[in-house]
C-alpha positions as CSV (number, residue, x, y, z in Angstrom):
1,M,11.2,19.8,15.7
2,S,7.8,18.2,15.6
3,A,5.9,17.3,18.8
4,K,6.5,13.6,18.3
5,S,10.2,14.0,17.8
6,A,10.4,16.2,20.9
7,I,8.4,13.6,23.0
8,N,10.8,10.9,21.9
9,K,13.8,13.1,22.8
10,D,12.5,14.3,26.1
11,I,10.6,11.3,27.4
12,F,11.9,8.1,25.9
13,T,15.5,8.6,24.8
14,P,16.8,9.3,28.4
15,R,15.2,6.0,29.5
16,D,16.9,4.1,26.7
17,E,13.6,3.6,24.9
18,K,12.5,4.2,21.4
19,M,9.2,5.6,20.5
20,L,7.5,3.6,17.8
21,A,4.3,5.7,17.4
22,A,2.3,8.5,19.0
23,V,-1.1,9.9,18.4
24,Q,-2.6,13.1,19.8
25,V,-6.0,12.4,21.4
26,R,-8.8,13.8,23.4
27,R,-11.3,12.0,25.6
28,R,-14.7,11.1,24.1
29,T,-16.3,11.8,27.5
30,K,-14.8,14.3,29.8
31,K,-14.0,13.1,33.3
32,K,-16.0,14.7,36.1
33,I,-14.0,17.1,38.1
34,P,-14.9,17.4,41.8
35,F,-16.7,20.6,42.7
36,L,-14.0,21.6,45.2
37,A,-11.1,20.9,42.8
38,T,-9.0,24.0,42.3
39,G,-5.5,24.8,41.2
40,G,-5.5,22.9,38.0
41,Q,-2.7,23.3,35.5
42,G,-5.0,24.5,32.8
43,E,-5.5,23.3,29.2
44,Y,-3.2,20.5,27.9
45,M,-2.7,18.2,24.9
46,T,-2.6,14.5,25.4
47,Y,-0.6,12.0,23.4
48,I,-0.8,8.2,23.5
49,C,2.7,6.8,22.8
50,L,4.0,3.4,22.0
51,S,7.6,2.7,22.9
52,V,10.0,-0.2,23.2
53,T,13.2,-0.6,25.2
54,N,16.5,-0.9,23.5
55,K,17.7,-3.6,25.9
56,K,16.9,-7.3,25.2
57,P,14.4,-8.8,25.6
58,P,12.6,-5.7,24.4
59,Q,9.7,-4.4,26.6
60,L,6.8,-2.7,24.9
61,S,4.9,0.0,26.7
62,I,2.0,2.4,26.2
63,T,2.5,5.8,27.8
64,K,0.2,8.8,28.3
65,V,2.1,12.0,27.8
66,K,0.8,15.5,28.3
67,Q,1.9,19.0,27.3
68,F,0.4,21.8,29.3
69,E,-0.6,25.1,27.7
70,G,2.3,27.6,27.6
71,S,4.9,24.9,28.2
72,S,7.4,23.5,25.7
73,S,8.1,20.4,27.8
74,F,6.2,17.2,28.0
75,A,5.2,15.3,31.2
76,R,4.9,11.5,31.5
77,R,1.7,10.4,33.0
78,S,0.2,6.8,33.1
79,Q,2.2,4.0,31.6
80,W,1.3,0.3,31.0
81,T,3.2,-2.6,29.6
82,V,1.7,-4.3,26.6
83,D,1.1,-7.4,28.8
84,Q,-1.5,-5.2,30.7
85,L,-3.3,-4.3,27.5
86,R,-6.3,-6.5,27.1
87,Q,-8.3,-5.0,24.3
88,V,-8.1,-2.4,21.5
89,N,-11.5,-1.5,20.1
90,G,-11.8,0.3,16.8
91,I,-15.4,1.2,17.6
92,D,-17.1,1.1,14.2
93,P,-16.1,-1.6,11.6
94,N,-18.5,-0.1,9.0
95,R,-17.0,3.4,8.6
96,D,-13.7,5.2,9.1
97,C,-13.8,7.0,12.4
98,P,-11.2,8.6,14.8
99,E,-12.5,6.9,17.9
100,F,-10.9,4.0,19.7
101,D,-10.8,2.4,23.1
102,L,-7.8,1.0,25.1
103,V,-8.7,-1.5,27.8
104,F,-6.0,-2.5,30.4
105,D,-6.1,-4.7,33.5
106,N,-6.9,-1.8,35.8
107,A,-8.0,1.0,33.5
108,S,-10.0,1.8,30.4
109,D,-9.8,4.9,28.2
110,Q,-12.0,6.1,25.4
111,W,-10.1,8.3,22.9
112,V,-10.7,10.4,19.8
113,A,-7.7,10.9,17.5
114,G,-7.3,13.9,15.3
115,S,-8.4,11.9,12.3
116,A,-9.4,8.4,11.3
117,G,-6.0,8.1,9.4
118,E,-4.0,9.0,12.5
119,K,-5.9,6.4,14.5
120,C,-5.4,3.8,11.8
121,T,-1.7,4.4,11.6
122,F,-1.3,4.1,15.4
123,V,-3.5,0.9,15.7
124,Q,-1.6,-0.7,12.8
125,I,1.8,-0.1,14.4
126,L,0.4,-1.2,17.8
127,H,-0.9,-4.4,16.4
128,H,2.3,-5.2,14.6
129,A,4.4,-4.4,17.7
130,C,2.1,-6.6,19.9
131,Q,2.5,-9.5,17.4
132,R,6.3,-9.1,17.5
133,H,7.0,-8.2,21.2
134,S,4.2,-9.3,23.4
135,G,4.1,-12.7,25.1
136,E,1.6,-15.5,24.6
137,R,-1.2,-13.4,26.0
138,K,-1.7,-10.9,23.2
139,P,-4.4,-8.2,23.3
140,E,-7.6,-8.6,21.4
141,F,-8.3,-6.2,18.6
142,I,-12.0,-5.6,18.2
143,N,-13.5,-4.0,15.1
144,C,-10.0,-3.4,13.8
145,Q,-9.3,-6.3,11.4
146,S,-10.9,-5.2,8.1
147,K,-10.7,-1.4,8.4
148,L,-7.5,-0.8,10.4
149,L,-5.2,-3.9,10.1
150,G,-5.8,-4.6,6.5
151,G,-6.9,-8.2,7.0
152,N,-10.0,-8.4,4.9
153,S,-9.3,-5.2,2.9
154,I,-6.1,-6.7,1.6
155,L,-7.9,-9.9,0.6
156,H,-10.7,-7.9,-1.0
157,S,-8.2,-5.8,-2.8
158,A,-6.3,-8.8,-4.1
159,A,-9.6,-10.5,-5.1
160,G,-10.7,-7.3,-6.8
161,S,-7.4,-7.2,-8.7
162,V,-7.7,-10.8,-9.8
163,T,-11.3,-10.3,-10.9
164,S,-10.3,-7.2,-12.8
165,A,-7.5,-9.1,-14.5
166,V,-9.7,-12.0,-15.4
167,Q,-12.4,-9.6,-16.8
168,K,-9.8,-7.8,-18.9
169,A,-8.3,-11.1,-20.2
170,S,-11.8,-12.4,-21.0
171,Q,-12.7,-9.2,-22.8
172,A,-9.4,-9.3,-24.8
173,L,-10.2,-13.0,-25.7
174,N,-13.7,-12.1,-26.8
175,E,-12.4,-9.2,-28.9
176,R,-9.8,-11.5,-30.5
177,Q,-12.4,-14.2,-31.2
178,E,-14.6,-11.5,-32.8
179,R,-11.7,-10.4,-35.0
180,L,-10.9,-14.0,-35.9
181,G,-14.6,-14.5,-36.7
182,R,-14.7,-11.4,-39.0
183,A,-11.4,-12.6,-40.6
184,E,-12.9,-16.0,-41.3
185,E,-16.0,-14.5,-42.8
186,K,-13.9,-12.3,-45.0
187,T,-11.8,-15.2,-46.1
188,G,-14.9,-17.2,-46.9
189,E,-16.3,-14.3,-49.0
190,L,-13.0,-14.1,-50.8
191,M,-13.0,-17.8,-51.5
192,N,-16.6,-17.7,-52.7
193,S,-15.7,-14.8,-55.0
194,A,-12.6,-16.7,-56.3
195,Q,-14.7,-19.8,-56.9
196,Q,-17.3,-17.8,-58.7
197,F,-14.7,-16.1,-60.8
198,A,-13.1,-19.5,-61.6
199,D,-16.5,-20.9,-62.6
200,T,-17.3,-17.9,-64.8
201,A,-13.8,-18.1,-66.5
202,H,-14.3,-21.8,-67.1
203,K,-17.7,-21.2,-68.7
204,V,-16.3,-18.4,-70.9
205,S,-13.4,-20.7,-72.0
206,V,-15.9,-23.5,-72.9
207,A,-18.1,-21.1,-74.8
208,R,-15.2,-19.8,-76.8
209,G,-14.0,-23.3,-77.6
210,L,-17.4,-24.1,-79.1
């Protein structure tokens, strides 16, 4: 069973929730640990999970889940409703990157996903779910539209497809016109040859008649 399937089974199913997406992350900047802090639980993996309740009206939540080293179980940590989410920042609109920020009413986290593709998938699902399930106050997606949500990229792709189709049609038309032009020239040459043959034959007939 994959980690995401196990998280859904252990964390969300017992609470009558369904996990929509999850991404394994690490912090971009490590939190400062107090000098006297001892007795930590060791290394762990962190997942940011998006879930929705099965009851109606559905409630969308973002949950931080951890799995500590040497343990097969998962532990629920912080959780926010989507109404507490204020901003999702894709960090860099000019290149694919795994970094993203989540800004809530009372917290802000800076994350790095395993890859740009994993972040992209998570943010796309989060955006779609927010549009579908959140109230009037929807979170703002910064530097996400063109690269992550497909807004401009889809338009650019469509425009590119149309331009390519127009170019191909124009090229085909030009080639057809060239073929027609060559055919007309050939026809003209044949007509001239026929006319010359007819004139020559007429002259020969006249000469013989004399």
